[in-house]
C-alpha positions, 0 to 999 in steps of 0.5 A: 757190678764192680769192674764189669759191664752192668746188665744193660737194656737190649738196645745197649747190647751188641747188635748183629754183626754183618759182613766179614769179621776180623780179630782185633785182639788175641787174649790168652786162648780167646779173641776180641772181634771187630764187630764186638768192639764196634758194637760196644763202642757204639753203645758207650757213645750213645750212653755218653751222648745222653750225659755229656756235651763234650765227647772224647775223640773216637780213637781214644774211646775205641782204645778204652773200649778195647781195653775193657773187652780185653780185661773182660776176656781175661776175667772170663778165662779165669772164671772158667779156670777156677770153675766159677759156677752160675746157677740158672736161678741167678740168671732167671733173677737177673732176667726178671730185673731186666723185664721189670726195668723195661716193663715187658713180659718175657714174650714181648722182650724176646720179640724185641730182641729178635727185631734187633737180630738178638736172641734170649739165649744170647742174652742169658749167656751174656748175663752168665758171663757177667755174673761169673765175672762178678763172683770171680771178682768178689771171691778173689779180691776178698780173699786177698784182703787180710784183716787182723784182730788188732785192726778190728780192735783199733777200728772199734776203738776209733770214733769212726768205728764207734759211730758205725757200730752204734745202734740205729733207732727208729724214732717217733717224736711229739713236741709241745712247743713253747715260745721263748717268751712263754710265761709260767702259766704257759709253761705249766699248761704245756707241761700238763698237756705233755703229761696227759699225752704221755699218760694216754700213751702209757694206757695204749693210745696210738703214738702216730695219732697223738702226734698228728693231733698234738705235735708241733714238730715238722714230722707231725703229719707223718705221725711224728716219725723222724726216721732212723737215727744214730744217737750221735746224729741226734741232739745230746738231750735226745740221745741221753733219753733214748739210750737204754730205752726199750723197743716200743717204749716212750720217754717221759716228757722232758724239756728243751728250749723248744718245749716239751718232748716225748720220744718213742723207740719204734724200732732198733737195729744193733746194740744190746743183746743179739740172740741168734739161733744156731744149728748143729748139723751134719751132712753127706755130699754126693757130687755129680760128674760124667759118671754120676748124674743128678738122678743117680746122686739123688737115688744114692742119697735116698738109699743112705737116708733109708739106711740111717732111718733104719738105725745105721750110723750116720757118722759111719755112712758119711765117712764111707760115702760123703765127698765133702773133704772138709767134713767127711772125716768127722762123720759129716759134722758141720759144727755149730752154724749161724744163719748166712754161713751156707748157700741158699739151698742148704740154709733153707733145708737146714731151717726146715728140718726138725731136730733129729730128722734126716732131710730128703736129698736136695741139690746145691751148687756143690752137688746133692746132700742129705743133712741131719739136724742134731740140736739148736740153740740161741747164742748172744752174738752181740760182740761177734756181730759188732766185730763182723760189722767192723771187719766188713767195713774195713774190707769195703774200704780196702776193696776198690784199691785191692781190686785195681791192684788185682786187675793190673796184675791179671792184665800184666800176666795175660798174653795180649796181642792187639791187632788194631792199628 
């Protein structure tokens, strides 16, 4: 998690405070308690002891820890102000990772927490805060990073960009080795052996088995599998042979100073045609509130679904009932979408709804929906995929710097009064 405390094992969490607590810092409308400072400092100290022999002065350490807690309080306050939501499913997944890391069942884990004076509910709240901070960081900082089409063009034209966006090949290799002193007879025999192997491969023989039995390469016992490589990471002779080779195909034997080679394009990522299934759909959103609960929202959408299936116009009903301001005026039309554009619950329903059908009501973090799939198509998105890849790389390079600028800004803008001597 960028910039915030990672999910820790239970022993690294705050211990149960005893005695009279006091405020060590006021942060906007929140406070940091001395017990929190003590617990976090002790946790950090224990971790550092396992990593370094020379430890920082205790006063310096406590000052650093207090600053970390202050920034966390500011971020939690911003997350609440921006109404950042964390779904229970996300917390469940995080809990599952903690249980797996500690090799415990939930019952064992809860019992261990109780022995430390902690609770499962308290841990879930801590996880909720950490996930909210992470969502806030990703959303706000990424929104601050503006990337122009010209920047993407420049990156793609650079050597770094060409390398980063070039395809990856999962390569199989069979080598029939030749010593540098080989005579004509030995060369002819090695070439014939390579041709025989190639002929067997063309007839459907297993590449891995032939590599194990015949190859002199270091990866022979791995079935000739030399892993994923970009063409620029391979010898030029190999790169020239693999370029344009279809997935699953093998090269004809070719010679280098080491002997005769046969390569297989086992798998390929990127490059070539990128056919992506797109979906054209429309939806109606009903949000929950103090007035409308989950059951009422669901019942309303069930009634709308029934009216649509009896022949009423989806567009008209969306304009009258949908609470999605972005699509309401166009009758709920979402246009053409590619996988990954929507939240998980929406994506799943979109994928499982047949063309021309209206889904049952389902819930996402935005409220309750019904959707109708209008049509599907396959589009070659290879150029767009490459540009998206370049944009993500540029964004990743800028994130840390922009993140630190944002942290400095929110720290300066917050009201902070430190009460610790």
